BABA-718427 format. One record per residue: x, z, y of N, C-alpha, C in turn; residue in three letters. Coordinates in pm, whole numbers, padded with zeros to 5 digits, always signed. Atoms other than C-alpha are relative to their C-alpha. Layout:
// BABA-718427
XZYXZYXZYala
...
//
This chain:
// BABA-718427
+00029+00079+00119+17356-00056+11056+00083-00128+00002unk
-00075+00125+00012+17569-00344+10932-00088-00120+00036unk
+00076+00117-00044+17466-00680+11072-00068-00072-00115unk
+00062+00072+00111+17405-00842+10733-00120+00076-00056unk
+00114-00080+00046+17179-00553+10626-00115-00007+00101unk
+00101+00010-00105+16997-00568+10960-00079-00131-00014unk
+00066+00130+00014+16924-00938+10911-00091-00002-00122unk
+00082-00006+00121+16795-00874+10558-00131+00075+00024unk
+00119-00081-00024+16552-00613+10684-00090-00061+00108unk
+00077+00058-00110+16441-00819+10984-00053-00140-00031unk
+00038+00137+00035+16398-01157+10810-00021-00010-00152unk
+00013+00019+00146+16314-01299+10464+00132-00030-00070unk
-00128+00040+00057+16685-01379+10411+00056+00105-00096unk
-00072-00088+00091+16882-01233+10121+00133+00038+00064unk
-00129-00041-00055+17218-01062+10176+00098-00118+00006unk
-00092+00115-00001+17411-01377+10079-00040-00101+00106unk
+00046+00092-00104+17196-01591+10307+00031+00055+00139unk
-00031-00062-00128+17245-01342+10590+00147-00020+00036unk
-00143+00018-00024+17622-01361+10553+00031-00145+00035unk
-00023+00142-00027+17602-01740+10557-00036-00036+00143unk
+00039+00034-00138+17410-01763+10886+00093+00067+00101unk
-00097-00065-00088+17654-01514+11038+00127-00085+00010unk
-00123+00080+00001+17953-01723+10932-00019-00135+00069unk
+00030+00127-00067+17779-02034+11069-00014+00015+00152unk
+00009-00023-00144+17765-01873+11414-00141-00007+00054unk
+00140+00012-00042+17385-01865+11426-00058+00134+00048unk
+00044-00132-00044+17364-01494+11515+00067+00032+00134unk
-00054-00032-00133+17402-01389+11878-00055+00134+00049unk
+00038-00122-00070+17385-01075+12090+00022-00026+00147unk
-00011+00033-00142+17308-01150+12455+00087-00123+00021unk
-00067+00130-00008+17433-01507+12404+00144+00003-00048unk
-00134-00008+00057+17756-01382+12246-00010-00014-00151unk
+00005+00027+00144+17816-01514+11894+00067+00114-00077unk
-00057-00103+00088+17878-01254+11621+00027-00064-00135unk
-00038+00065+00125+18066-01372+11314+00046+00100-00107unk
-00041-00101+00096+18133-01044+11133-00123+00065-00065unk
+00112-00064+00071+17888-00924+10864+00004+00150+00014unk
-00016-00145-00011+18027-00573+10911-00026+00053+00140unk
+00029-00043-00137+17939-00565+11281-00112+00104-00001unk
+00098-00109-00005+17748-00244+11361-00101-00025+00112unk
+00107+00024-00097+17415-00307+11532-00047+00134+00056unk
+00044-00124-00063+17329-00034+11783-00152+00002+00011unk
+00145-00022+00005+16977+00106+11823-00079-00094+00089unk
+00077+00079-00097+16866-00088+12132+00056-00141+00018unk
-00065+00130-00014+17068-00403+12071-00098-00113-00031unk
+00085+00117+00021+16896-00744+12090+00077-00103-00081unk
-00065+00095+00090+16992-00968+11797-00089-00122-00014unk
+00076+00124+00011+16888-01333+11777+00056-00088-00111unk
-00036+00099+00101+16891-01592+11499-00048-00135+00049unk
+00032+00133-00053+16908-01952+11619-00075+00009+00133unk
+00058-00016-00132+16813-01830+11966-00131+00075+00006unk
+00126-00074+00004+16503-01638+11851+00027+00145-00037unk
-00024-00142+00024+16502-01261+11873-00060+00045-00133unk
+00050-00060+00124+16465-01073+11543+00004+00152+00015unk
+00006-00146-00008+16378-00708+11493-00032+00057-00138unk
+00023-00064+00129+16362-00464+11207-00149+00011-00029unk
+00139-00018+00043+16039-00462+11012-00025+00148-00024unk
+00034-00139+00023+15867-00125+11010-00035+00027-00146unk
+00041-00037+00134+15777+00064+10695-00142-00049-00026unk
+00129+00061+00035+15479-00080+10510-00082+00093-00089unk
+00093-00085+00075+15174+00100+10372-00123-00084-00033unk
+00102+00093+00045+14922-00097+10167-00097+00068-00095unk
+00096-00039+00103+14600-00022+09981-00047-00126-00073unk
+00043+00110+00086+14500-00246+09691-00113+00049-00089unk
+00107-00028+00095+14177-00253+09493+00037-00068-00131unk
-00057+00055+00123+14328-00299+09150-00110-00044-00098unk
+00092+00042+00106+14136-00509+08895+00055+00037-00138unk
-00046-00021+00137+14156-00468+08518+00102-00105-00039unk
-00096+00091+00061+14432-00630+08315+00113-00040+00094unk
-00122+00009-00078+14699-00589+08581+00075+00131-00018unk
-00081-00119+00025+14987-00347+08531+00072+00044+00127unk
-00073-00058-00114+15156-00115+08779+00148+00001-00032unk
-00140+00021+00030+15502-00253+08720+00057-00098+00102unk
-00062+00091-00095+15752-00447+08928+00018-00140-00058unk
-00016+00131+00063+15771-00733+08674-00114-00023-00098unk
+00101+00035+00099+15524-00918+08454+00050+00036-00140unk
-00032-00027+00139+15515-00805+08094-00102-00076-00084unk
+00107+00069+00072+15231-00879+07850-00115-00034+00093unk
+00100+00024-00103+15003-00858+08153+00071-00017+00135unk
-00065+00020-00131+15074-00960+08516+00006+00130+00080unk
-00015-00114-00088+15194-00706+08770-00093-00012+00120unk
+00086-00001-00118+14973-00603+09063+00068-00063+00121unk
-00071+00058-00114+15246-00731+09296-00029-00150+00015unk
+00042+00141-00011+15124-01085+09215-00119-00016+00093unk
+00119+00006-00083+14815-00997+09419+00032+00016+00149unk
-00038-00032-00138+15010-00916+09738+00093-00107+00055unk
-00079+00107-00062+15142-01191+09965+00074+00056+00122unk
-00083-00055-00107+15415-01022+10168+00146-00036-00027unk
-00143+00023+00016+15785-01076+10229+00067+00119-00068unk
-00083-00103+00064+16041-00883+10025-00085+00096-00085unk
+00083-00085+00087+15791-00757+09766+00084+00091-00087unk
-00087-00079+00089+16084-00632+09560+00040+00132+00062unk
-00033-00126-00066+16138-00357+09818-00115+00100-00004unk
+00118-00086+00005+15790-00214+09762-00011+00069-00136unk
+00027-00070+00126+15683+00039+09499-00136+00067+00009unk
+00135-00054+00009+15362+00201+09385+00003+00152+00007unk
+00013-00146-00012+15269+00555+09490-00123+00044-00079unk
+00111-00042+00085+15053+00660+09196-00052-00116-00083unk
+00034+00114+00085+15013+00419+08905-00136+00016-00066unk
+00122+00000+00079+14702+00323+08711+00024-00079-00128unk
-00009+00074+00125+14662+00206+08351-00057-00141+00019unk
+00045+00139-00009+14594-00163+08288-00152-00011+00000unk
+00146+00009+00009+14228-00095+08205-00072+00082+00107unk
+00058-00079-00108+14173+00128+08511+00001-00080+00129unk
+00012+00074-00126+14054-00017+08841+00007+00096+00119unk
+00013-00081-00120+14052+00100+09200+00124+00014+00084unk
-00097-00020-00108+14277+00242+09468+00142+00018-00050unk
-00144-00014+00018+14650+00187+09452+00063-00003+00139unk
-00075+00000-00125+14885+00271+09739+00140-00053-00026unk
-00129+00068+00016+15198+00059+09781+00077+00014+00131unk
-00079-00028-00120+15483+00131+10021+00147-00026-00025unk
-00146-00004+00012+15855+00112+10090+00055+00126+00066unk
-00035-00128-00060+15858+00463+10237+00009+00106-00111unk
-00020-00091+00111+16010+00691+09974-00049+00141+00027unk
+00043-00136-00032+15938+01019+10152-00152+00010+00001unk
+00146+00002-00002+15573+00925+10207-00055-00004-00142unk
+00042+00011+00140+15536+00825+09843+00017+00132-00074unk
-00027-00128+00065+15686+01157+09735-00113+00100+00025unk
+00111-00091-00032+15403+01341+09910-00120-00023-00092unk
+00112+00035+00088+15159+01163+09678+00033+00028-00146unk
-00033-00002+00142+15345+01160+09349+00062+00131-00050unk
-00065-00123+00044+15529+01494+09345-00103+00101-00051unk
+00094-00101+00051+15349+01749+09122-00011+00121+00091unk
+00002-00118-00088+15443+02021+09373-00095-00018+00118unk
+00087+00026-00116+15238+01853+09647-00147+00010-00035unk
+00138-00012+00047+14918+01861+09437-00096-00088+00081unk
+00083+00095-00072+14780+01552+09611-00120-00037-00088unk
+00121+00022+00079+14419+01507+09497-00028-00149-00020unk
+00045+00136+00031+14287+01189+09331-00141+00010-00057unk
+00140-00002+00043+13918+01115+09283-00031-00126-00079unk
+00032+00110+00090+13792+00897+08997-00150-00004-00028unk
+00136+00021+00051+13452+00752+08912+00015-00032-00149unk
-00021+00007+00144+13421+00791+08536-00129-00037-00072unk
+00111+00034+00088+13188+00616+08293+00025+00060-00138unk
-00015-00074+00125+13125+00805+07969-00085-00061-00112unk
+00072+00052+00116+13017+00708+07619-00120+00086-00036unk
+00105-00095+00035+12803+01020+07572-00048+00072+00125unk
+00049-00078-00114+12581+01219+07811+00089+00122+00025unk
-00084-00114-00035+12782+01481+07998-00076+00131-00024unk
+00065-00128+00026+12709+01840+07900-00028+00073+00131unk
+00043-00069-00121+12535+02064+08151+00107+00095+00055unk
-00100-00098-00044+12822+02313+08161+00137-00063+00023unk
-00130+00067-00012+13096+02049+08202+00070+00034+00131unk
-00062-00030-00130+13151+02124+08571+00073+00133-00005unk
-00065-00130+00013+13230+02488+08487+00125-00009-00087unk
-00116+00017+00087+13465+02379+08208+00118-00060+00077unk
-00107+00064-00076+13662+02153+08441+00053+00093+00109unk
-00041-00095-00103+13670+02419+08713+00090+00107-00058unk
-00080-00104+00066+13814+02669+08464+00136-00052-00045unk
-00126+00058+00047+14087+02427+08350-00012-00048-00143unk
+00013+00059+00133+14069+02190+08053+00132+00011-00074unk
-00119-00007+00084+14312+02251+07770+00017-00133-00074unk
-00026+00127+00065+14464+01920+07660+00074+00019-00131unk
-00070-00002+00128+14585+01850+07310+00150-00017+00022unk
-00147+00004-00005+14959+01909+07266+00058+00042+00134unk
-00049-00055-00126+14988+02080+07606+00000+00153-00011unk
-00011-00146+00011+15103+02442+07637-00087+00073+00101unk
+00080-00062-00104+14911+02512+07958-00122-00086+00032unk
+00118+00078-00038+14559+02411+08062+00023-00075+00131unk
-00006+00073-00127+14507+02162+08345-00038+00092+00114unk
+00043-00073-00117+14470+02291+08696-00151-00019+00019unk
+00145+00015-00024+14109+02348+08807-00031-00135+00063unk
+00041+00131-00049+13931+02017+08869-00146+00006+00042unk
+00138+00005-00049+13610+01929+09052-00074-00114-00068unk
+00082+00100+00069+13344+01749+08849-00138-00005+00065unk
+00132+00021-00059+13037+01604+09022-00078-00096-00090unk
+00079+00081+00091+12765+01471+08791-00090-00095+00080unk
+00080+00101-00066+12613+01144+08917-00123-00035-00085unk
+00106+00024+00097+12407+01065+08608+00051+00051-00134unk
-00041-00060+00127+12419+01163+08243+00126-00063-00057unk
-00120+00065+00051+12697+00909+08175+00095-00047+00111unk
-00090+00035-00110+12866+00882+08515+00030+00123+00083unk
-00041-00118-00077+13066+01147+08703+00110-00039+00098unk
-00116+00007-00087+13312+01187+08987+00091+00117-00034unk
-00096-00104+00036+13625+01379+08891+00116-00001+00097unk
-00113-00014-00091+13884+01508+09138+00102+00092-00062unk
-00109-00078+00058+14218+01628+09001+00118+00002+00096unk
-00118-00011-00087+14545+01733+09162+00129-00004-00081unk
-00118+00016+00085+14784+01652+08878+00012-00147-00038unk
-00018+00137+00045+14916+01338+08717+00055-00006-00140unk
-00044+00002+00138+14958+01408+08349-00030-00135-00064unk
+00016+00126+00071+14983+01116+08109-00143-00017-00050unk
+00138+00029+00041+14635+00961+08061-00091+00122+00018unk
+00064-00131-00014+14501+01286+08201-00152-00006-00003unk
+00147+00003-00008+14142+01187+08283-00060-00029-00137unk
+00051+00035+00132+14084+01025+07945+00016+00117-00098unk
-00027-00113+00091+14240+01321+07764-00088+00121+00032unk
+00085-00113-00038+14034+01573+07962-00140-00016-00061unk
+00133+00020+00057+13708+01416+07851+00004+00000-00152unk
-00014-00008+00145+13835+01375+07497+00002+00146-00045unk
-00010-00142+00036+13905+01750+07498-00137+00068-00005unk
+00134-00059+00006+13534+01820+07557-00094-00086-00085unk
+00078+00076+00096+13422+01569+07294-00069-00123+00054unk
+00059+00120-00056+13346+01269+07511+00106-00110+00007unk
-00092+00114-00005+13502+00927+07563-00022-00078+00128unk
+00006+00076-00125+13584+00741+07886-00016-00148-00031unk
+00023+00144+00017+13440+00389+07893+00037-00081+00123unk
-00038+00069-00124+13522+00303+08255+00064+00101+00094unk
-00073-00091-00089+13766+00451+08506+00040-00075+00126unk
-00022+00066-00129+13788+00365+08876+00043+00106+00101unk
-00047-00097-00098+13998+00552+09134-00054-00036+00138unk
+00065+00024-00129+13816+00592+09466+00076+00061+00117unk
-00061-00070-00113+14039+00823+09670+00132+00064-00042unk
-00127-00073+00015+14395+00958+09704+00018+00082+00126unk
-00004-00085-00118+14426+01257+09934-00124-00023+00083unk
+00113+00031-00088+14208+01169+10233-00023-00150+00015unk
+00011+00145-00011+14252+00794+10186-00102-00051-00102unk
+00105+00053+00085+13936+00633+10049+00016-00151-00015unk
-00004+00144+00022+13926+00288+09894-00100-00069+00093unk
+00084+00074-00094+13789+00045+10153-00109-00075-00077unk
+00113+00062+00071+13443-00064+10036-00007-00150+00025unk
+00002+00143-00030+13503-00406+10193+00099-00078-00087unk
-00100+00067+00084+13790-00481+09954-00059-00030-00137unk
+00039+00039+00135+13687-00677+09647+00117+00027-00095unk
-00107-00017+00098+13883-00632+09325+00108-00106+00022unk
-00112+00091-00022+14227-00785+09377+00037-00019+00145unk
-00030+00014-00142+14213-00764+09758+00077+00121+00052unk
-00082-00107-00058+14440-00554+09980-00003-00008+00151unk
-00020-00004-00146+14503-00450+10339+00103+00106+00031unk
-00090-00104-00047+14752-00247+10539-00081+00124+00038unk
+00065-00123-00040+14664+00117+10597+00002+00014+00152unk
+00001-00033-00142+14565+00232+10943+00100+00113+00026unk
-00091-00109-00036+14792+00472+11130-00059+00136-00039unk
+00066-00125+00036+14537+00747+11073+00008+00025-00150unk
-00010-00013+00146+14536+00683+10698+00142+00038-00041unk
-00139-00032+00033+14915+00686+10682+00031+00146+00034unk
-00031-00137-00046+14936+01012+10879-00079+00108-00076unk
+00076-00098+00077+14678+01179+10653+00078+00053-00120unk
-00088-00045+00109+14946+01203+10384+00117+00074+00062unk
-00105-00079-00064+15169+01487+10493+00042+00114-00092unk
//
């Protein structure tokens, strides 16, 4: 890896700042000054900035309990982005593995690991997502069978894949799906004549939203949680 890129990944410095500290002679390898940004850093090499050893930051895996009125975007638009809720270095290198609408709350996974994210977002992987759904009208008794058979959405040529519906009360259900169609949960209930009044994602794959996280709070995933996505 080029030295300037290594510094960018190991510190908060930008590429231009990294090149500047290199040219200033502030980067050393075993007390030998390195002044070339193109210098190739070997795997086990010890690099120091101003005499303090630096090392590459590992890949990051974050869970966030998303509140309403935040968008899953990298920049603020009419509403603020969820990245405003996360205090980490180099936020611009992170991306969301499975977005939520502005009015939907709950579990969001954020990472800089593209392959890991692909396991969640690729339709071929059929990664399950579980939602707690509030409804305007009482759920029909045969709704679970309808969802298991596959709901036909308006303007779609094929029905949805079989979904699991667990009835909590007459106006609250848990729905587990393995697709990510546009506004899918809302459209599924609209297809059976109901309306979603509240939507909260509780689980992605085997990763459950930490009950200790208040809306707007986040934490890093455990190694076990990260490895559960495969």
